[in-house]
N, C-alpha and C positions, 0 to 999 in steps of 0.2 A: 561673524559672517553677516554682512547686510543682506536686504531683501533681494537686490539685483543679483548678488553672488549665489544666494541660496537658489534663486530660479534659474539661474545658469546651470547650476549643478543638477537640479531636479530634471531640467529638460534632457541633459545628457542621459541621465539615468532612464528617464521615461522613453525616450526614443529606443533606448537599447532593450528594454522591456518589451515595446511593441514589435521591434524589428525580430525579436526571438520567437514570436508566434509563427508557425509554419503556415505556408501559403493556403494549404487545404484547410486548415483549422481556422485561419483568418477568413477565408471565404464563406465557410459554414457559419461562423459567428456573425459575419457582416450579414447574411441572409436573414438569419434569426432576428437581428436588431432592425433590419428593414421592415420586416413584418410587424414587429412591435410599433415602430414609428408610424407605418401606415394606418394601424389601428388607431393609435392617438390622434393622427391628422384628421381621421374620419370625425372624431369628436370635437377637435379643436377648430377645425374649418367648415363648421356648419354655416350655410348662407344665413345672413341676417336680412330679413325681408325690408328692413328699415335702412339698409345700406345699398345702393345702387351698383356698387363695383362687386367684382368677383373676390371671394376669399383669396388672400396672397400669402404665399410662402416665399421666404428667402432661404435659399441652401447653398452649401459649398459644393464644389467639385472636388472629388477625392483623388489624391495623388499618394503614390508610394504605399506606406503601410497603414494609411488612414481607413477607418471603417468605411466600406464601399456602400454609398448611399444611392448609386445609380439606379437600382430597382425601385427605390421611392420615387425619383424623377419620372420614370417611365409610368408607374402607377398614377401619379399625379396629373401627368399630361392626358390621361383618359378621363380625369374628372373635370367638373366645372370650376377649376381653380387656376389662378394665375401663378406660375413658378418664375422666381427671379433669382438670378445668380450673379455674384459680384466680378468685377474687373477691378484688379489692383492696380492703382496709380502709384507707382513707388515715388515719383518726384515729389507728390504731396502726402504721402503716406496715408491714403484714403481709399475707400471702396466706392466704386461706382456701380450702379445697380441696373440690370437689364432683364427684360423679360425673354424667356427662351420657350419655344414650343416643340423643339425636337433636338435630336444630336447635330442636325444641320445648322443649328443657330450657334454652335460652339467651334472653337478652334483652339490650338495650343497657344498659350500666352506665357506670362511671366512665370519663370521656375517650372515650367512644363505644365502648368495647372491648365486645364480646359476653360477658357473663358468666351463670353460672348462676342460674337462676329461685329463688326463695326456697324453693320445695318440692323441690329437688334434694337427694338424700342427701349429707351431708357426710362427708368422710374425715377422722378425726382421727388416725389412727395412720400416720405418715409412713414407717414401717417397711415398709409395704406397697407403696411405690411403688418400682418395678423401673428404669424408664427416664425421664427428664425430657427433653423439647424445649423449650429456652429461646431466647428472642428476643435480639437485640443489635444494637448499631449497627456495630461492628467487632470484628475478631479477629485475633489473630496465630497464627503456626504453633507458637508454644510454648502453644497452647491458651488464651491470655489472651482475655478478653471484656470489651468496653467496653459497659456498660448505658445505661440512659437517665438514671441519676442519682438515681432514687427509692430504690435499694438494696433494693428488694422481694425479688428473687431471692437477693440476698447474704444477707439475714436469713434467708430460707428454709434455704438450704444451711447456714448457720451453727447451725441447730438439730441437724444431723447432727454437726457438729464439737464443739459444746458437750457432747452427750451421749455422745459416742464411738461413735454408730451408724455402721455402713457406709453411704457415700454411694450413691444410685442411680447409674446410667451416665447421663452428661449429654452430649446430643448438641445441636449447634446448626445449624440451616439458614442458610445465607448464600450472597449472591451473591459471585462471585469479587471484584468491585469492592470488597467490603467488607473484604478482607484487607489489613492494614497491616503495617508493619514491626515495630512494638511498640506493645502495650497497657499504659499505665502501671498497675500492680498495687499496690493498697493492701492493708493488713493483713487486711481482711475480704472482699476480692474473691476469688471462687473461679475455678479453671480448668476448662474443659470436659474431656470424654474424646475428643470426635470433633466434627469440623467437616465438613458436607456442603454441597458447593456443586453448581451444574449440571453441573460437569465432572469432579469428583473428590472423593475424601474424604481428609481429613487426620486422623490420629489420634495421640494423645499418644505422645511418643518421636520424632516427626519423620518417621513413615512416611507416604508417599502412596500412595493406593490409586486406581488408574484403573479405573472401572466401564465 
């Protein structure tokens, strides 16, 4: 079985595992994860006096059985931070980024995912992003990530690799059930810096932090 076939099989299994989590349990776990995420963002998005722009977060908009990170957005809007979310451009298989300041800046888009409205200001300079919160189907403790197969986030992170820019800090929220022994990693797949679950945080290098 090659890497593509292994990923297809793992995606199917991971989706079933996540879907099996009951709605009430998923909501309770999402709330715990969001609290941990906000505590980390308070540390990661400290204003830098030497930088004239606002600390900037790129985050996904949850759909279906994903970890619901909307409490994080709501808390971020009350901070002196800039919140950016992606719009999927299927024709070019890429993400375009837009600043949002409230739910009024969002509408239903591709695959039912909430996306920025047309009038939202676009962010062109990816150097301004400090932290990225990424979704995923499964993760391992070597910080491997199994995405949905579209490659949108992989292509986005590759922009930093190709141009030699320092990558932002990449955090993934996940339920403990989403952790697997090993995620097959291809040449253009990226590893995250930190995995946040309802019960603990895993950081690159193998450290486990109990909050």
